[in-house]
N, C-alpha and C positions, 0 to 999 in steps of 0.2 A: 733552216728549212721553213718555207712559208706555212702559216697556219691554215688548216683546212677551213673554209668558210661555207657553212650551210645553215639551214634553219635550226637543226638540232644543236650544232656547235655554238651558234649565237645564243641559243636558249641557255645552254650550259655556261657559257662565258659570262652571261649577264647575271648569273646567280652566285651568291657567296656560300651556298649550302655546303659544298665540299670543304671549303676552308674552315668553316665553323665546326663542322663535324670533326675534322682533323685536330683543330686547336682544343676542342673539348676533350678529345681522347688523350691529349697530352696533359691537360689540366687535371683530368681524373687519374693520370698515371696508369693507364691500362697496360703499358708495355713492360714495366718492371716485374709485375707478378707473373707474366708469361715467360720471363727469362728462366723460370724454374721448370717449364714444360707446358704442354697444352692444358687448357682449362675450359670448362663449360661456362656458359653465361652465368649460371647459378653460383658456381665457385668464384668467379670474378666479382659478382655482385656482393657476395659475402665478404670478400677481401677489401673492396673499396667502399662498402656500405652504401649500396645503391639499389634501385628497384630492378629486379631480375628481368622483367618483361621489357622495360624501357631500355635497359642496357643491352639486351639481346638484339633489339632493333638497331641500336647504335653500332654494335659489333658487326652485324650483317652489312650495314652501310659501309663500314671500314673495309670489309672483305670486297664489296663491290668496287670501291675506289682503288683497291689494290694495296692497302696498307696492312692487312692481316690475311692469313689463310684460314680456311675452315677444314677440319678433318672430322667428319661425322658431326657429333654434337660439340666438339671442342674447337677452340680457337688457338692459332699458333702465330708466333712472331715471324716476321720476315727478317732474316739475319742482317741484311743491309740496313734496314730501318732500326733494328734493335741496337746496332752499334751507336746510334745517335740518341735513342730515346729510352734506353734502359738506364736507370740512375746509377748503377754500379759500373757502367762503361766509362773508360777513360776519355772517351770523346762525347760524353753526354752533352746535349745542347738543348734540353727541354726548356731551360730558363729563357732562351731566346724565343722559343715558340710562345711562352707565356707573355713575353714582351709584345709579341705580335697580337696576342689576344687583348692586351691592355691598350693597343692602338685602335681598337674597334671604333670608339667614339671619334677619334681624330680623323679617321678615313671618311667618316660620315660628313665631314666638313669640306671634302675635296671640291665640291661644286662651288662653294662660297669662296674658297681660296683661289680657284681659277678665275672666278668672276672679278674678285677685288684685287688680286695680286698681293694680298696681305697675309702674313703667317698667322696660323691659329694658336701658336705657342710662342713662348719666349725661350731663348737659348736652346738647350737640348737636354736629353735625358741625363747626361753626365753632370750637367750644371744644376738641373732642377731636382733631381732625385739621386744624390750621391750614393746611397746604399744600393738602389737598383742599378745605378751605373756601374758600381763595383761588381755586382753580380754579372752584368752584361760583359764587363771586361774579362771576367773569368771564363765565360763561355767563348768569347772571341779568342782568348788565349788558347783554349782547347782546340778551336777550329784552326788557328794559326799553326799550332803544333803539327798538324797534318801536312802543311805545305812548306813550312819553314826549312826543314832539313833538305828538301829537294831544291829549294831556292839557294841555299848555302852551297850545295853541290854545283849548281848551274853557274853561279857567279864566282869567278876565280879571283880571290883576294890574297893569293899566296905572296904577292910582291908588296903588299901594304902592311903597315905596322899598327895604325890607330884607326878606330871606327867609332862613330857616334850614332846611336839610334835615337832620332829625334821624335818625341811623342811615342816612345817605345811600348807604352801600355804594359801588358802582362809580361813582356820580355821574351816572347817566343822566338823572335828573330835574333835578338841578342844572344840568346842561349844557343840557337842553332849555329850561328856563325862562330861563337866561342868554341863549340864542340868540334866544328869542322876545321877551324884554324887556331890551334893552341897557342900560336905565337902572337895572335892579335890582341891588342889592348883595347877593351871595349868600354864605352860610356853609354849609359841609358839616361836620357833626359826627359822628364815629364813632371806633371803636377804632383804635389805632395800626396794627395789622397790616392792617386794612381800608383805611386811608388810603393805604397804598402802592399799592393797586390804583386808588383814586380819583385819586391824583396822576398815574399813568400816563395814564389816560383824559382827564383835564382838560388835561394838557399836549399830548396828541395833538390835541385840539380847539383848542389855543392860547387857552385861557380861564383860564390860571393867574393872570392879573391881574384877573380878574372874580370868581373863586370862591376864597374863603379856606377853608383846611382847618384844623379845630380838633379836637384829640384829646381824647377823653373817653368816659365810660361813662354812657349816659343813665339808668341805673338806680341810680347812686351819686352823689348830690349834685345841685346845681342845674345847669341848662343855661345856656349863655350867654344874656344878656338885653340888650335886649328887641327883638323883631322885629315888623314889620308882618304878615308871613306866617310861620307855623310849619307845616312840612310833615313828615309822618311816613309812611313807606311800608313796608308788609309787616314790621312789627315785632311787632304784637300777637299773632300766632299762634305766636310762640316763647315766650310768657310766660304767667304765671298771672294769674288774675283780680285778685289784690291788686297784683301788679307793674304791671299795666296801669292800674289805677285811680291808683296813685301816679305813673306816668309821665305820664298825661294831666293830673294836677295840676301836674307840672313843665312840661308844655307850656303850661299856662295862665299860669304865672309868667313864661315866656319870651316871651309874646305882649304886644305893646303894647296899651294901651287903644284900642279901635276896630279892632284887628287881627283876623286870622282864623286859625283852625287848620284844616288839611286833613289828614284821616286816610284813607289808602288801605290796604286790607287785603282779606282773603278772609273776608267775613262769611257766616254761615249765615243763610238766609232767616228772617224773622220768622214766616212762615206755616208752622206745624208740618207741614202736609200736603205742603208743597213746600220742603224745606230747601235744595235745590240741591246741585250737585256739591261745593261746599266742605265738605259733611258727609263726603264721602269723603276729601277732603284732610285733614280733621281726624284721620282714622284714621292717615294717613301720619305726622302729627305725633306721635300717640300711640305709634306703633311706633318712630320714629326719633329721638325726643328725650325728654328727661326730663319736661318739663312743657308742651310745646307743644300747642295746640289752636286750633280756630277758634271764634269767639264770634258770637252773634246780633247783628245790628245794633242791636236794642233795648237790649242790654246795654252796648254801646259808647256809645249815647246817654245812658244812665244815668251812666256815668263822666264824660262831657262835661258834663252838667248839674250833677252834684255838684261838679265842678271850678270851675264858674262860667260856662261858655260858654252862650250862648243863640242863638236863631234857627238851630237846628241843622237842616240840610237834607241829604237824600240826593242827591248830585250824579250818582251812577252806581249802579245797583241792585246791592246786596250787595258794593259795591267802594269807594265814596268817600262819606265824611261830612264836612261842613264846619260850623263854628260860629264865632260872633263873640264877642269879649270887649268888654263894655260899657265906655263911656267914663266 
């Protein structure tokens, strides 16, 4: 739906007030104390050690934005928001919001980046800050856990025997496919520091005898071979055009004849008049990484075709492409 354009809407769009109010509320962890029930500004101020008057003004702003409710003098969590921002929730993603807050200075350099075409950082968070990167991996794993079971149901792998999850991160998709298809032999391939997180999650699900962990870098040298299903999730937007073309060639060599490759990522829409929200995410990658960006689905199809895959289909709009390797 097109955005409404008016003087008030442009005024609001041009300010970062609401974003900083929201990120501050996460940094102060206002939502976890409210999980126990409604609290007044004074009660919350005592809990988080803040000034009651300043906090009450912040809380009222959160009510205005729609992130809290007010009942008399007390403030109340919105259940949909609490699922993601109460620390005891299994889907807590506050660390990701803290990462957004840490990006504050990087976004201030957007004008310079656009003018010069030069990145403001080297590599990316996973390379520059391994500990923070591991935290982000855990959050991304919790987010992936919400969608992975549905994806495993949607993609029929009942006729395949082997599966490799390339750059599998925390292991959410390996776990989901292992649970959905007990006959499937699964390999998760990623960097050594990432596999520490993968191992924790897989052992927690008691799937260590079903999912093999293999250390390696998918951009340097061949992948383990060969598998009926080769799955790669959210890798492409961290890399250059040339790196991705080379990676998909490696995916092809890792695929058994008659096998399938499944690529999940954040594709920009092929219709130039409706590129979709991933065009905004591509700016995030430009600001916060050295070479990351989102690519059009048609560009990814070109890489797949050149590598040798055929019968390429879009399984989910701007999200999942699948292709087969001829016998």
